[in-house]
N, C-alpha and C positions, 0 to 999 in steps of 0.2 A: 460837353457843350461845343464840341468841334463842329457839329453840323450847323449850329447857329452862326458861327463866324464864317463858315463856308458859304452859307446863304447870303449873309451880309456882303461878303466879298463879291459874290456873283451878281448881286443887285448893283453894287457900286461899279462893276465892270461894264454894265450895259451902257452903250453909247447913246448920247442924246439924239443923234441922227437916226439911229435905229428905232428909238421910241417914237419919234415924230413920224417916221415912215409907217409904223404900225398903226398909229392913231389916224393918219390920213387914209390908209387902206380901210380901216374900220368905218370911218366916216363916209367913205365912198360906198361901202356896202349898204349902210343904213340909208343913205340918200337914194341909192338906186331902188331899194325896196319901197321907200316912200313915193318915189316918182311912179313906179309901176302901180302902186295902190291908188294914187290920185288919178293916174291915167285911166285905170279901170273904172273909177268912180265917174269920171267925165264921160266915158264911152257908154256905160250902162245907165247913167243918170240916177244912181242910187247911192245911199250912204255906205252900204255894205255890199260891194260887188261880188264877194265870195261868201257863200253860205253853205254850211254843211248840215244836212238834216239827219239827225241821229235817231229820231223816233217818229211815230205816226202823228205827232201833234200838228203838223203842217198840212195834213191831207184836207181836202183834195187838191190843193194848189201844188204841193210838192209831195212826191211819193218816195218812200225809202227804197233804195235799189239794192238788190242782192244779186251779184254776178256769180 
């Protein structure tokens, strides 16, 4: 059970400041993604500004593209 105590020791050695920094960075990434999504919603005037068509079910409005 040496690996369990090593894991517990490594978790205890994490500094609070480092954890807060990582949480803030994660929050900024999520917030940036939401801002981009909401911005695209405002620009395009739709609820889903990004749509991927995988089948022919949306034809003739959208056509599947094969490059």
